[in-house]
TORLORO-167546 format. One record per residue (C-alpha): x, y, z. Coordinates in Angstrom, 2 decimals. Layout:
REM residues N
ATOM        xx        yy        zz
ATOM         X         Y         Z
...
***
This chain:
REM residues 440
ATOM        xx        yy        zz
ATOM    -28.26    -33.56     44.39
ATOM    -25.04    -31.85     43.64
ATOM    -23.59    -34.76     41.72
ATOM    -26.52    -34.93     39.66
ATOM    -26.03    -31.27     39.25
ATOM    -22.73    -31.78     37.70
ATOM    -23.46    -34.95     35.55
ATOM    -26.32    -32.93     34.22
ATOM    -24.19    -29.97     33.38
ATOM    -21.31    -32.25     32.03
ATOM    -24.03    -33.73     29.35
ATOM    -25.21    -30.20     28.78
ATOM    -22.23    -28.92     27.81
ATOM    -21.26    -31.77     25.62
ATOM    -24.59    -31.07     23.75
ATOM    -23.58    -27.06     23.70
ATOM    -19.88    -27.71     22.67
ATOM    -21.09    -29.58     19.56
ATOM    -23.81    -26.76     18.82
ATOM    -21.29    -24.03     19.40
ATOM    -18.27    -25.74     17.46
ATOM    -20.45    -26.35     14.36
ATOM    -18.85    -24.57     11.37
ATOM    -22.11    -24.68      9.60
ATOM    -24.47    -22.62     11.83
ATOM    -24.29    -18.75     12.00
ATOM    -23.62    -17.39     15.49
ATOM    -27.46    -16.35     15.73
ATOM    -28.04    -20.07     14.87
ATOM    -25.72    -21.32     17.59
ATOM    -27.18    -18.98     20.13
ATOM    -30.90    -20.16     19.30
ATOM    -29.68    -24.07     19.37
ATOM    -28.04    -23.23     22.69
ATOM    -30.98    -21.15     23.92
ATOM    -33.09    -24.53     23.24
ATOM    -30.70    -26.58     25.14
ATOM    -30.89    -24.29     28.21
ATOM    -34.74    -23.85     27.79
ATOM    -34.98    -27.96     27.93
ATOM    -32.58    -28.46     31.03
ATOM    -34.61    -25.70     33.24
ATOM    -38.10    -26.90     31.86
ATOM    -39.24    -23.36     30.53
ATOM    -41.40    -22.82     27.79
ATOM    -39.90    -19.29     26.70
ATOM    -36.26    -18.53     26.52
ATOM    -33.96    -16.06     25.07
ATOM    -30.53    -14.42     24.60
ATOM    -29.78    -10.99     24.54
ATOM    -26.26     -9.27     23.78
ATOM    -25.13     -5.94     24.65
ATOM    -24.34     -3.02     22.16
ATOM    -22.65     -0.27     24.80
ATOM    -21.71      1.91     21.57
ATOM    -25.65      2.06     20.75
ATOM    -26.64      1.71     24.49
ATOM    -29.30     -1.11     23.54
ATOM    -29.73     -4.78     24.21
ATOM    -30.57     -6.78     20.98
ATOM    -32.52    -10.31     21.02
ATOM    -30.25    -12.53     18.87
ATOM    -31.87    -16.11     19.79
ATOM    -35.32    -16.71     21.17
ATOM    -38.16    -19.37     21.29
ATOM    -40.33    -16.87     19.66
ATOM    -39.21    -16.02     16.30
ATOM    -40.76    -12.87     15.93
ATOM    -38.91    -10.92     18.69
ATOM    -35.70    -12.22     17.25
ATOM    -33.81     -8.92     16.23
ATOM    -35.52     -6.43     18.23
ATOM    -33.73     -4.15     20.57
ATOM    -34.51     -2.28     24.02
ATOM    -32.47      0.45     25.68
ATOM    -30.06     -0.46     28.28
ATOM    -31.49      0.98     31.12
ATOM    -32.47     -0.95     34.84
ATOM    -36.11     -0.22     33.92
ATOM    -36.39     -3.54     32.26
ATOM    -35.75     -7.06     33.67
ATOM    -32.66     -7.69     31.11
ATOM    -31.60     -3.90     31.79
ATOM    -31.52     -4.00     35.26
ATOM    -29.42     -7.65     34.98
ATOM    -26.98     -6.09     32.66
ATOM    -26.62     -2.39     34.33
ATOM    -26.25     -4.45     37.95
ATOM    -24.67     -7.48     36.64
ATOM    -26.49     -9.39     39.16
ATOM    -29.01    -12.46     38.34
ATOM    -32.81    -12.26     38.92
ATOM    -35.15    -14.79     40.05
ATOM    -38.77    -13.73     40.23
ATOM    -41.26    -15.80     41.20
ATOM    -44.19    -13.42     40.70
ATOM    -43.42    -10.46     38.87
ATOM    -46.84     -8.89     39.59
ATOM    -45.87     -8.57     43.11
ATOM    -42.40     -6.79     42.04
ATOM    -42.73     -3.03     41.82
ATOM    -39.41     -2.73     39.98
ATOM    -41.12     -3.80     36.89
ATOM    -43.88     -3.62     34.88
ATOM    -46.44     -6.47     34.94
ATOM    -46.37     -8.80     32.10
ATOM    -49.09     -9.59     29.84
ATOM    -51.30    -12.44     29.46
ATOM    -49.34    -14.16     26.66
ATOM    -47.43    -15.34     29.89
ATOM    -48.48    -18.47     31.13
ATOM    -46.79    -18.04     34.45
ATOM    -45.53    -14.73     36.17
ATOM    -42.04    -16.28     37.23
ATOM    -39.04    -15.76     35.06
ATOM    -34.88    -16.05     35.57
ATOM    -32.58    -13.56     33.78
ATOM    -28.95    -14.05     34.49
ATOM    -25.88    -12.08     33.34
ATOM    -23.26    -13.25     30.84
ATOM    -19.90    -11.84     32.17
ATOM    -16.62    -12.01     30.68
ATOM    -13.25    -12.81     32.69
ATOM    -12.88     -9.01     33.22
ATOM    -16.21     -9.16     34.74
ATOM    -17.71     -6.90     31.62
ATOM    -21.24     -7.79     30.61
ATOM    -21.78     -9.17     27.29
ATOM    -25.47    -10.14     27.69
ATOM    -28.30    -11.84     29.58
ATOM    -30.16    -15.23     29.32
ATOM    -34.03    -15.44     30.02
ATOM    -36.50    -17.91     30.79
ATOM    -40.01    -17.85     31.47
ATOM    -42.93    -20.12     31.93
ATOM    -41.87    -22.69     33.89
ATOM    -43.51    -26.27     32.79
ATOM    -45.56    -28.14     35.22
ATOM    -44.77    -25.72     37.96
ATOM    -45.93    -22.12     39.16
ATOM    -42.53    -20.94     39.66
ATOM    -38.93    -21.31     39.05
ATOM    -36.75    -22.43     42.13
ATOM    -33.62    -21.62     43.23
ATOM    -32.39    -24.66     41.75
ATOM    -33.14    -23.69     38.60
ATOM    -31.37    -20.45     39.22
ATOM    -28.49    -22.38     40.48
ATOM    -28.30    -24.39     37.19
ATOM    -29.02    -21.42     35.03
ATOM    -25.93    -19.68     36.57
ATOM    -23.81    -22.69     36.30
ATOM    -24.53    -22.95     32.73
ATOM    -24.20    -19.26     32.02
ATOM    -20.52    -19.58     33.57
ATOM    -19.56    -22.29     31.54
ATOM    -21.11    -20.77     27.92
ATOM    -20.04    -17.33     28.54
ATOM    -16.53    -17.52     27.03
ATOM    -17.74    -19.74     24.30
ATOM    -20.52    -16.98     23.50
ATOM    -17.67    -14.20     24.10
ATOM    -15.43    -16.28     21.36
ATOM    -18.37    -16.61     18.90
ATOM    -19.31    -12.81     19.13
ATOM    -15.38    -11.80     18.68
ATOM    -15.14    -14.17     15.61
ATOM    -18.50    -12.97     14.22
ATOM    -16.84     -9.10     14.59
ATOM    -13.69    -10.17     12.96
ATOM    -15.75    -11.77     10.04
ATOM    -17.83     -8.64      9.74
ATOM    -14.68     -6.94      9.76
ATOM    -12.98     -8.95      7.25
ATOM    -15.96     -8.44      5.07
ATOM    -15.73     -4.47      5.39
ATOM    -12.04     -4.55      4.64
ATOM    -12.86     -6.70      1.67
ATOM    -15.54     -4.08      0.50
ATOM    -12.68     -1.18      1.03
ATOM    -10.11     -3.15     -0.95
ATOM    -12.71     -3.76     -3.81
ATOM    -13.50      0.01     -3.69
ATOM     -9.84      0.71     -3.50
ATOM     -8.89     -1.35     -6.55
ATOM    -11.76      0.12     -8.52
ATOM    -10.73      3.91     -7.42
ATOM     -6.90      2.84     -8.25
ATOM     -7.96      1.33    -11.64
ATOM     -9.66      4.70    -12.41
ATOM     -6.78      6.65    -11.12
ATOM     -4.40      4.46    -13.44
ATOM     -6.72      4.92    -16.59
ATOM     -6.96      8.80    -15.97
ATOM     -2.94      9.08    -15.50
ATOM     -2.40      6.78    -18.34
ATOM     -4.73      8.85    -20.37
ATOM     -3.08     12.25    -19.20
ATOM      0.36     10.92    -19.95
ATOM     -0.74      9.99    -23.40
ATOM     -2.24     13.52    -24.11
ATOM      0.61     15.25    -22.67
ATOM      3.04     13.02    -24.83
ATOM      0.98     13.91    -27.70
ATOM      0.79     17.61    -27.32
ATOM      4.46     17.59    -26.36
ATOM      5.55     15.50    -29.48
ATOM      3.59     17.89    -31.58
ATOM      5.43     21.02    -30.32
ATOM      8.74     19.32    -32.03
ATOM      7.50     19.80    -35.68
ATOM      6.77     23.47    -35.59
ATOM     10.07     23.99    -33.51
ATOM     12.05     22.13    -35.94
ATOM     10.47     24.71    -38.40
ATOM     11.45     27.51    -36.08
ATOM     15.09     26.34    -36.04
ATOM     15.15     25.55    -39.36
ATOM     14.01     29.21    -40.33
ATOM     16.51     30.90    -37.97
ATOM     19.38     29.04    -39.55
ATOM     18.03     29.99    -42.97
ATOM     18.12     33.75    -41.78
ATOM     21.80     33.12    -40.44
ATOM     22.95     31.67    -43.69
ATOM     21.20     34.45    -45.72
ATOM     23.63     36.96    -43.89
ATOM     22.13     38.96    -41.06
ATOM     23.41     42.31    -40.15
ATOM     25.27     43.13    -36.70
ATOM     22.04     44.15    -34.88
ATOM     20.27     41.12    -36.29
ATOM     22.62     38.58    -35.41
ATOM     22.28     38.78    -31.47
ATOM     18.58     38.40    -31.75
ATOM     18.94     35.10    -34.11
ATOM     21.32     33.76    -31.49
ATOM     18.96     34.36    -28.41
ATOM     16.20     32.85    -30.61
ATOM     18.48     30.06    -31.42
ATOM     19.54     29.19    -27.62
ATOM     15.72     29.54    -26.86
ATOM     14.49     27.21    -29.06
ATOM     17.51     24.57    -28.56
ATOM     16.27     24.98    -24.52
ATOM     12.69     24.35    -25.50
ATOM     13.89     21.53    -27.72
ATOM     15.74     19.89    -24.96
ATOM     13.11     20.02    -22.47
ATOM     10.40     18.53    -24.98
ATOM     12.79     15.70    -25.13
ATOM     13.00     15.24    -21.40
ATOM      9.25     15.44    -21.06
ATOM      9.13     12.76    -24.09
ATOM     11.60     10.54    -22.15
ATOM      9.71     10.80    -18.98
ATOM      6.26      9.92    -20.84
ATOM      8.41      6.66    -22.30
ATOM      9.67      5.74    -19.05
ATOM      5.93      5.87    -17.46
ATOM      4.67      3.71    -20.28
ATOM      7.59      1.26    -19.65
ATOM      7.18      0.87    -16.01
ATOM      3.40      0.62    -16.68
ATOM      3.75     -2.24    -19.19
ATOM      5.97     -3.75    -16.59
ATOM      8.72     -4.67    -19.23
ATOM     11.09     -7.36    -18.46
ATOM     14.78     -6.76    -18.11
ATOM     17.08     -8.38    -21.04
ATOM     20.73     -8.74    -21.42
ATOM     22.10     -5.91    -23.06
ATOM     25.62     -5.45    -24.58
ATOM     26.39     -2.19    -22.80
ATOM     29.71     -1.11    -25.01
ATOM     27.66     -0.56    -28.13
ATOM     25.38      1.59    -25.99
ATOM     27.97      3.86    -24.49
ATOM     29.85      4.21    -27.74
ATOM     26.77      5.14    -29.52
ATOM     26.23      8.01    -27.25
ATOM     29.69      8.80    -27.26
ATOM     29.45      9.25    -31.23
ATOM     26.50     11.49    -30.67
ATOM     27.92     13.92    -28.44
ATOM     31.37     14.42    -30.44
ATOM     30.53     17.57    -32.05
ATOM     29.78     19.29    -28.43
ATOM     33.52     17.47    -27.02
ATOM     35.29     18.83    -30.29
ATOM     33.63     22.23    -29.95
ATOM     35.09     22.68    -26.47
ATOM     38.24     20.89    -27.23
ATOM     37.81     18.36    -24.39
ATOM     39.69     15.16    -23.90
ATOM     37.44     12.16    -23.60
ATOM     38.93      9.17    -21.84
ATOM     37.26      5.98    -22.13
ATOM     38.22      3.07    -19.85
ATOM     35.48      0.89    -20.01
ATOM     36.73     -2.52    -20.93
ATOM     34.80     -4.78    -23.89
ATOM     32.13     -7.26    -23.54
ATOM     30.19     -5.88    -20.67
ATOM     26.78     -7.21    -20.65
ATOM     24.08     -5.70    -18.08
ATOM     20.69     -6.37    -17.12
ATOM     18.20     -3.52    -18.70
ATOM     16.49     -2.16    -21.74
ATOM     18.87     -0.72    -24.47
ATOM     16.61      2.10    -24.93
ATOM     16.47      3.24    -21.08
ATOM     20.20      2.88    -20.82
ATOM     20.90      4.80    -24.01
ATOM     18.62      7.53    -22.24
ATOM     20.67      7.17    -18.75
ATOM     24.02      7.39    -20.93
ATOM     23.23     10.32    -22.82
ATOM     22.18     12.49    -19.83
ATOM     25.10     11.62    -17.69
ATOM     27.45     12.21    -20.56
ATOM     25.70     15.59    -22.01
ATOM     25.84     16.77    -18.52
ATOM     29.76     16.16    -18.02
ATOM     30.14     17.94    -21.21
ATOM     28.07     21.24    -20.45
ATOM     29.59     21.37    -17.22
ATOM     33.34     20.42    -18.09
ATOM     34.89     24.03    -19.12
ATOM     37.22     24.18    -22.47
ATOM     40.16     22.26    -22.73
ATOM     38.75     19.66    -19.71
ATOM     38.46     15.79    -19.39
ATOM     35.76     13.63    -19.17
ATOM     36.35     10.09    -17.90
ATOM     34.06      7.17    -18.63
ATOM     35.00      3.93    -16.91
ATOM     33.54      0.55    -15.42
ATOM     34.37     -1.68    -12.36
ATOM     32.60     -4.87    -11.14
ATOM     32.65     -6.99     -8.11
ATOM     30.56    -10.13     -6.56
ATOM     26.98     -9.20     -5.10
ATOM     26.84     -9.42     -1.86
ATOM     23.14     -8.98     -1.38
ATOM     20.76    -11.80     -1.68
ATOM     17.95    -10.09     -3.56
ATOM     20.14     -8.46     -6.05
ATOM     19.13     -9.68     -9.45
ATOM     22.39    -11.37    -10.71
ATOM     25.80    -12.43     -9.02
ATOM     27.92     -9.43    -10.31
ATOM     27.55     -5.71     -9.99
ATOM     28.88     -3.68    -12.50
ATOM     29.85      0.32    -11.38
ATOM     29.57      2.40    -14.49
ATOM     30.77      6.09    -13.88
ATOM     31.14      9.40    -15.57
ATOM     33.45     11.94    -14.30
ATOM     34.03     15.42    -15.09
ATOM     36.31     18.06    -14.61
ATOM     33.58     21.22    -13.82
ATOM     32.57     23.09    -10.76
ATOM     31.60     20.10     -8.93
ATOM     28.77     19.82     -6.64
ATOM     28.29     21.42     -3.14
ATOM     27.58     18.58     -0.58
ATOM     23.86     20.18      0.45
ATOM     22.83     19.35     -3.09
ATOM     24.08     15.84     -3.80
ATOM     21.13     13.87     -2.86
ATOM     18.62     16.57     -3.89
ATOM     20.26     16.88     -7.59
ATOM     18.33     13.78     -8.39
ATOM     15.02     15.64     -7.59
ATOM     12.91     16.94    -10.46
ATOM     13.52     20.27    -11.62
ATOM     16.45     21.11     -9.13
ATOM     19.70     22.79    -10.04
ATOM     22.29     23.74     -7.87
ATOM     22.95     27.38     -7.34
ATOM     26.21     27.43     -9.15
ATOM     24.50     25.92    -12.15
ATOM     21.72     28.29    -11.87
ATOM     24.36     31.33    -11.88
ATOM     26.14     29.82    -14.87
ATOM     25.33     30.23    -18.62
ATOM     24.69     26.64    -19.06
ATOM     21.37     25.77    -19.62
ATOM     19.23     23.12    -18.29
ATOM     16.12     21.94    -17.27
ATOM     16.60     19.79    -13.93
ATOM     14.85     16.78    -15.55
ATOM     17.83     14.75    -16.85
ATOM     18.98     13.64    -13.26
ATOM     15.70     12.63    -12.21
ATOM     15.25     10.39    -15.56
ATOM     18.86      8.82    -14.55
ATOM     17.46      8.14    -11.08
ATOM     14.03      7.24    -12.27
ATOM     15.85      4.61    -14.80
ATOM     18.14      2.97    -12.41
ATOM     15.41      2.73     -9.74
ATOM     13.50      0.64    -12.61
ATOM     16.58     -1.43    -13.01
ATOM     16.69     -1.91     -9.08
ATOM     20.26     -0.39     -9.11
ATOM     21.54      2.88     -7.45
ATOM     22.84      6.28     -8.70
ATOM     24.75      8.64     -6.61
ATOM     27.36     11.83     -7.16
ATOM     30.89     12.17     -5.51
ATOM     33.82     14.42     -5.63
ATOM     36.61     13.81     -8.32
ATOM     40.19     14.58     -7.92
ATOM     41.45     17.09     -7.94
ATOM     38.31     18.72     -8.96
ATOM     34.67     18.22    -10.78
ATOM     32.02     15.44    -10.17
ATOM     31.65     11.59    -10.61
ATOM     28.43     10.09    -11.02
ATOM     28.30      6.47    -10.09
ATOM     25.56      3.84    -11.60
ATOM     25.11      0.50     -9.96
ATOM     23.89     -2.18    -12.69
ATOM     24.10     -5.73    -12.58
ATOM     25.88     -7.93    -15.04
ATOM     23.93    -10.41    -17.01
ATOM     24.41    -14.00    -17.78
ATOM     22.41    -16.08    -20.56
ATOM     21.20    -19.41    -19.30
ATOM     24.00    -22.15    -19.97
ATOM     26.48    -19.49    -21.10
ATOM     28.33    -17.23    -18.70
ATOM     28.41    -13.37    -19.95
ATOM     31.89    -11.90    -20.17
ATOM     32.73    -10.07    -17.29
ATOM     35.14     -7.06    -16.86
ATOM     38.35     -7.39    -15.40
ATOM     39.87     -5.07    -12.89
***
């Protein structure tokens, strides 16, 4: 008898594995097919599989001979046969439920009063669900052999059902996360559109400020030219400085707007001859350099090509040079130069690194500000107390440009005094033709 039992189990498991391994069936369909196999083995007219939902505190029919009860739920309490098996984790063989006072008598829809309910237990002895069979064919009641057979089947198929339930939960979670990802993508697009529209509006408004501001500066210049008395001159001079500061702020915000636009469009870096950019910005600042009688030492070599964008690199050089000129006292020195070395990082855009620096002989920057100085609207205590006006935007723009070009920017002390702003860029090479590099 025992050999026949194991033979039956082997045949049953082979058929069950074919069902549970099928990739074309859903979890409910697999459980339904498996239930039919169990039903045939114990020769029952009715069979069902119920799974536990502990969070909801209920049992749900996921497969059944009677299709109309699939999806029905009942409370997870010991008042019912399935609830009793789940709460006690013990199987039930009831030969006649009419004489079992623990449960309500079944209706006349059932042909016999006998049934079996066995628990589906995980390896950790956690309850997963139950298998129910009823209405024994060609007999009045189920036997102990039927119970043993069903328990053996349950022991084998429980890990398979547990795995299927886990896979089903993963699939549901995957679908849920896909829905969340789609919602986030839509929200991101909405935020991007709103941000772009806001940036365009700010850029338009700020740009429109330049025309009336230019008119104010022109008229102040005209008043000064026509001749102002001693009482009027300080007023005109103060108005001039205020207008020039406002114009600087407008230019800074316009530069920020252009940076955001450049970043959104994902412009690709190109090969830029860097020396003409430096020379052009140096020429623009010559009036300020001459007015303070500064000495400009340019030790940049010729023929330096870097990866970048000419407009962005122009903003970078202009901000660093203008800062150096502003904070260097009269008769001071401003130095600009470059060095290079082979790249040591695999992820760098090219095989050679270019270090561009601008050095002043100003008051220097305290160590507590060396990192913060590149944040938006940050100025050192000494700068706030000085007569030098600024917005705290210029160095923020520099860092943003360098970050977009995958480089690095920092400030260090110069000797014997002052600050040295250093920028890491990357040397460029045209395909098939090396770009001339800097020689130490």
